[in-house]
matplotlib code that plots the C-alpha trace (Angstrom):
import matplotlib.pyplot as plt

x = [13.4, 11.0, 11.6, 8.3, 8.6, 5.6, 5.1, 2.3, 2.0, 3.2, 0.9, 2.7, 6.4, 9.1, 11.9, 9.5, 7.2, 10.1, 11.4, 8.0, 7.8, 11.4, 10.2, 7.4, 9.6, 9.1, 11.5, 10.5, 11.3, 10.6, 9.7, 10.8, 11.3, 9.4, 6.3, 4.6, 5.0, 7.4, 5.7, 6.5, 6.4, 7.1, 8.2, 8.8, 12.2, 12.7, 11.6, 13.6, 16.7, 16.8, 16.3, 19.3, 21.4, 20.9, 22.9, 20.1, 18.2, 20.9, 21.0, 17.4, 14.6, 12.1, 8.3, 7.2, 3.7, 2.5, -1.0, -1.8, -0.6, 2.6, 5.1, 8.9, 11.8, 15.4, 17.0, 18.9, 20.2, 19.9, 21.0, 22.0, 22.6, 26.1, 26.6, 23.4, 22.1, 19.2, 18.1, 17.2, 15.7, 15.6, 15.2, 13.8, 13.7, 11.1, 12.0, 10.6, 10.9, 11.5, 14.4, 18.0, 19.0, 22.8, 23.0, 26.1, 26.1, 28.4, 31.3, 31.4, 34.9, 35.2, 37.9, 40.3, 41.9, 42.4, 44.3, 48.1, 49.2, 47.6, 48.0, 51.6, 52.7, 51.7, 50.1, 47.3, 44.0, 43.5, 40.0, 40.5, 36.7, 33.7, 31.0, 30.7, 28.5, 26.6, 23.7, 20.9, 17.1, 15.4, 14.4, 18.2, 19.5, 21.8, 21.9, 25.9, 28.7, 31.1, 34.8, 36.6, 40.0, 40.9, 43.5, 45.4, 49.0, 51.2, 51.7, 48.6, 45.3, 42.1, 40.7, 36.9, 37.4, 38.1, 34.5, 31.9, 28.5, 25.0, 23.3, 21.6, 24.2, 27.0, 29.6, 29.0, 31.3, 33.9, 34.5, 35.4, 37.6, 39.4, 39.4, 40.4, 41.6, 39.2, 41.3, 45.0, 47.2, 50.3, 52.9, 52.2, 54.0, 57.5, 58.1, 60.4, 59.5, 61.9, 60.9, 58.3, 55.2, 53.9, 51.7, 52.9, 53.7, 57.3, 58.8, 59.3, 62.8]
y = [-58.6, -57.2, -53.9, -52.3, -49.9, -47.7, -46.5, -45.2, -45.8, -42.9, -41.9, -39.0, -39.7, -37.8, -35.4, -32.5, -34.8, -36.2, -32.8, -31.8, -34.9, -34.1, -30.5, -32.1, -34.2, -37.3, -39.8, -41.5, -45.1, -48.6, -51.9, -54.4, -58.1, -61.4, -62.1, -58.6, -55.4, -52.9, -50.4, -46.7, -45.6, -42.6, -42.6, -40.2, -38.7, -38.6, -41.9, -43.5, -41.3, -42.6, -46.3, -46.1, -45.1, -48.6, -51.3, -53.9, -52.0, -52.9, -56.5, -57.8, -59.1, -55.8, -55.8, -53.3, -51.8, -50.2, -48.7, -51.5, -54.2, -56.0, -57.9, -58.8, -56.7, -56.1, -52.6, -52.7, -49.0, -45.7, -42.6, -39.5, -35.9, -35.1, -32.8, -32.6, -35.3, -36.1, -39.2, -38.8, -42.4, -46.0, -49.3, -52.4, -55.9, -58.4, -61.7, -65.1, -67.1, -70.3, -68.9, -68.1, -64.4, -63.1, -60.3, -58.1, -58.8, -56.8, -58.3, -57.6, -57.8, -59.5, -59.7, -57.5, -56.0, -59.5, -61.0, -61.7, -59.6, -56.7, -57.3, -58.4, -57.8, -54.1, -54.6, -52.7, -54.3, -53.8, -54.5, -55.6, -56.1, -54.6, -56.7, -60.0, -61.6, -64.6, -66.7, -68.0, -68.3, -65.1, -66.8, -67.6, -64.0, -62.9, -59.5, -59.8, -62.4, -62.4, -62.4, -63.6, -62.3, -63.4, -65.9, -63.8, -63.2, -60.2, -60.7, -62.9, -62.6, -64.2, -65.4, -65.9, -69.9, -69.6, -67.7, -69.6, -69.1, -69.8, -72.8, -72.3, -69.5, -69.9, -67.6, -67.0, -69.3, -67.1, -65.7, -69.2, -69.8, -66.7, -66.9, -63.2, -62.0, -60.1, -58.9, -58.8, -57.5, -55.6, -53.3, -49.5, -47.9, -47.1, -49.6, -52.6, -56.1, -56.2, -52.9, -52.8, -50.8, -48.2, -49.9, -53.5, -55.9, -56.4, -59.8, -61.6, -61.9]
z = [-54.2, -56.9, -58.5, -60.1, -63.0, -63.5, -67.0, -69.4, -73.2, -75.3, -78.0, -79.6, -81.0, -82.7, -81.5, -80.6, -78.8, -76.7, -76.0, -74.6, -72.4, -70.9, -70.0, -68.3, -66.0, -68.2, -69.9, -73.1, -73.6, -75.4, -74.5, -77.1, -77.5, -77.5, -79.5, -78.8, -80.7, -79.3, -77.0, -76.7, -73.0, -70.8, -67.1, -64.4, -64.5, -60.8, -60.1, -62.8, -62.0, -58.5, -59.5, -61.9, -59.3, -57.7, -58.6, -58.4, -61.2, -63.7, -62.9, -62.0, -63.9, -63.4, -63.4, -65.9, -65.0, -68.3, -67.5, -64.9, -67.5, -66.0, -67.8, -67.0, -68.5, -68.2, -68.5, -71.8, -72.4, -70.7, -72.4, -70.5, -71.2, -72.0, -68.8, -67.0, -64.6, -66.8, -68.3, -72.2, -73.1, -71.6, -73.5, -71.7, -73.2, -72.4, -71.0, -71.1, -67.6, -70.0, -71.8, -70.9, -70.9, -71.2, -68.7, -67.0, -63.2, -61.0, -59.1, -55.3, -53.9, -50.4, -47.8, -49.7, -46.5, -45.1, -48.1, -47.4, -50.1, -48.8, -45.0, -45.0, -48.4, -48.6, -51.9, -53.7, -54.8, -58.8, -60.0, -63.5, -64.0, -62.2, -64.0, -66.0, -68.6, -67.4, -68.7, -67.0, -66.5, -65.3, -62.0, -61.4, -62.1, -59.0, -58.0, -58.0, -58.1, -54.9, -55.4, -52.3, -52.1, -48.6, -49.9, -52.4, -52.2, -53.6, -57.3, -57.8, -59.4, -59.5, -62.6, -63.9, -63.6, -59.8, -58.9, -57.6, -59.2, -58.0, -59.2, -62.6, -63.6, -66.0, -67.6, -71.3, -73.3, -74.7, -71.1, -69.6, -72.8, -72.3, -68.5, -67.8, -64.4, -62.4, -59.7, -58.8, -55.8, -56.9, -55.5, -55.4, -58.2, -57.6, -54.9, -55.2, -54.2, -51.4, -49.9, -47.1, -48.0, -45.5, -43.0, -43.9, -41.1, -40.3, -40.8, -37.7, -36.1]

ax = plt.figure().add_subplot(projection="3d")
ax.plot(x, y, z, "-o")
ax.set_aspect("equal")
plt.show()
């Protein structure tokens, strides 16, 4: 799925110029990286706001259209107003399709309700991580990584090394070495291990 970002070059810079842009419903931003010089840009606030609410926008190679010229970029940062639903500034980084990129990709947890630790053990799913660092060529970047919890027992965890990655995608080295847990099933607080949880299946006679 190609996601296109429409922008225009921003000639005026500085705090005052950025404030006037925001009052006009625009967001100042920058595109940097690669062999070309950084380019100051402006984007429509409403369009950008709705794009930022979509998970794929944060973990996809985007097509940046600046005054009709297109290039591939990644969203690297978005600064928000402390209490208003307003985007103050965005950073995009150019990507080269022949060079690997490091990106945080969201985790999608599947089959948690069917896990023995939940269905018969009465446990509660705990998401230790919601995204993870991967390395791949831009063309191989997945929108998410699936975490199948269907076989997880009470008191057990799923670790990074157990996850299946799409072809051409690998975890960043230190993540593999540390092999942290991404999800676990534990008893609700205050409940003993031999006490049936509400809604848990009763043991067979």
